[in-house]
N, C-alpha and C positions, 0 to 999 in steps of 0.2 A: 499231820503227814507228808511225806517223805520232799526231802530237797529236790528229786529227780521226779516227781511229780509235775512241780512249780515247775520246773526248767522244759519239760514236756512239753507245760502249757501255753507257755511263752513263745517256745522255740514254734510254734503254728504262725504267729503272728508274725516272727523276724522273719520265716520262710517265705511267706506272703506277700510282703512287704519287698524284698528283694527282688519275687522273682515276678514283679507289677511295677517297677521302679520307672516312671515317667518321663522321656527326653526332658535335658538342660533346657531347651527353650518353653517348656512349657511356661504358663504363668499360672502363678503360685496363688493362692487363697487362703489368710488366717483367720479364722475365726473363732471366740470366746462364748461362750454361752452360760450364765446360770440357770439353774435348775431346784426349783421345789417339787416334790412331790407327796403323793396322800396317799402311801401306803400302808397295804393289808395282809395284815401274813397269817397261814394259817397251814392247823398241824395236825392229822390223824394218825399217832400210833396206835390205836386198837381201844384207845379206852377213851374216844370221845375226842370232839373237835376243842384247840386251846386256838383261840384267836387271839391276836394281838395288831394295834396300829396305830401310825404315828404318823409324823411330819420327818419328811426326810430332804435335807437339800444338800446340793454338792454345784460343780462347773465340770463345763466339757471345753475342750480345744481340739478346732479341727482343721486339719489342712491339708487342700485339695490340691491337687496335680494337673493343672488342664482342668477339662470339663468331665472325666473320667474314673480317676481315682482319690480319693479320700480315705486319710486314715482320722478316727475319733477316737480321742480319749478321753477317759469321763473317772470322776471321780467323787462319793458321795457319804454322808453316813446321816445316821439320824436313832432316835430313840422310841420306840414301841412298846405301847403303856395295854397291858392285859386287858381283854374284852369280855373275859367270861369267870366264873371260880373254875379253879385249879387251873388258869393261863399262866404261864410267867412272860413278866416284861420283860423287853430283851434289846438291846444294842447291836446297830446292824450299820457295817462299814463296807465299802464297794470300790474295786479299781477294774477299770474294763479297758480294751482297747480292742479296734474294729476297726477290718478295710472296705471300703463301699469300692467295689468296680463296677460303673454305669455301662450294660451289653446293648438297652435300645433305652430310647427317650421315655420310657416310661417304667422299665423294669432295669433295677441295682442288686448285682449279686455280692451276698455279703458275706466275712467269715471272722470272728473274735475267738476272744479267750478273757476271762476276767474271774479273780478273787473276791471272794465274801467271805465275812467273817459274823456270825451273832451268838452277843456275849452275855450271859444271863450271871448272876448271882450264885448258881449252881457248876457253870461251865463254859467253854469256849469252843464253838464249832466253827468249824474251816471247809470251805466249798471254791473247789478251781474245776472250770469251764472250759469247753472248749462248744463254739455256736457254727450253725453252719446255715443260711437262709437267703430270703431276698426279700425286697421291698418293691412292690407297686405304687406309682402315682399317677395320679391323676389330676390336671389341671381345669380348674371351674371357670377360670377366665384368664385373663392378661393382667390380671394387676395386682399378679402376684400371689391367688388364692390356691390353696391346692389341696387335695385328700391323700391319706396314705395308706396302705395296709401292709404288713411285714409279719414274718411266718416265719420259722425254724427250727429245725433242730441243735439236741443240744447230743453229739455220740459220745462225746465225753463229758465224766462228771464224777469227781472225787469228794467223796463228804467224810470226814473225820469222824471213826467210831461209826458208819454204815456201810453197808454194800452200794453198791453202784446200784444207778437207778435202772429198773428196765423199761423206763417209758421217762422223756423229759422233752418237751417241746416248749417255744412260746409263742408268742400272737402278739400282737399292736393294732392300732387306729388311731388315727386323728388327723388332724385336719395344721394346716400350716400357710403362713402370709408371712412374706418377703416385699416386703417396701422398699426398694432401696438398699442399701448395706443393709437394713436391719432384719432379724428376725424374729418370730412370735410364731409357739407352736401349743398345742393341747393333746396330747396323746395318753391313749389309756391302755396298758401293756398288760400280759398276764403271763404268769409260769407256772408250770404242773408239772409234779415229780411221782412218778409210784417206785416205790423199792419192794424189793420181794419181799416177802415172808419170812422166809426163813424158818428159825425154831420158835420166832415168835409171829405177832401179827403184821400184815403187810401195811406198810408204813406209806402215808401221801402228806405231802408237801403242795400249798399253791402262797404264790405271791400275786397281788392285783395293785397297781401304780397308776393315778391320777396324776400325770405330769406336765406341767407348765414350762415353758423355753423359751428365754428371750437371750437372744444375742444380735453381734455385729459383727460384719465381713470387713477384712482389710485386703486389697487388692496389689 
């Protein structure tokens, strides 16, 4: 993957941050979160489904400016074991950044970028992605319990060795509990990609993750 692609991906986040900077008088919030995910990965390149799964761990740093602008930085990594004959075990590592802008108390607009690698004994594949989406939040009670639903399209996806997908989207749903400065959340997320057939068979790829998040906020 060229350096130019990486620069283009991260430039989106830099521009978004620059154009939505909060006033100096805004209250700042810093939160650190630990992440543990059960991740399932599926690839179908025309020769049958190749599933793999495993545990992925990582951390997230969240910086909030006032009540409306939040920046999320995530890093995670783990190993996925082959779950069927012909499937290949792989290591996965990812870094991502996302900007959240609250438009209503129940709706947040999101834009982000990420870089992911899949490493096997045979090769290493690099992914760079841009996401644009929104998250809805519904408070169930005044005790800090809420439900979340998120959806996004990926208008920019670059994968080494493959053409750009003609379909790429992600969605997630979860529950969150915020007792005081603590945050505990359980989220199920799904990503799907469809690559054009070209000279060979159509390729479909999917990741699904059930993630437990535990964090603490400082004001």
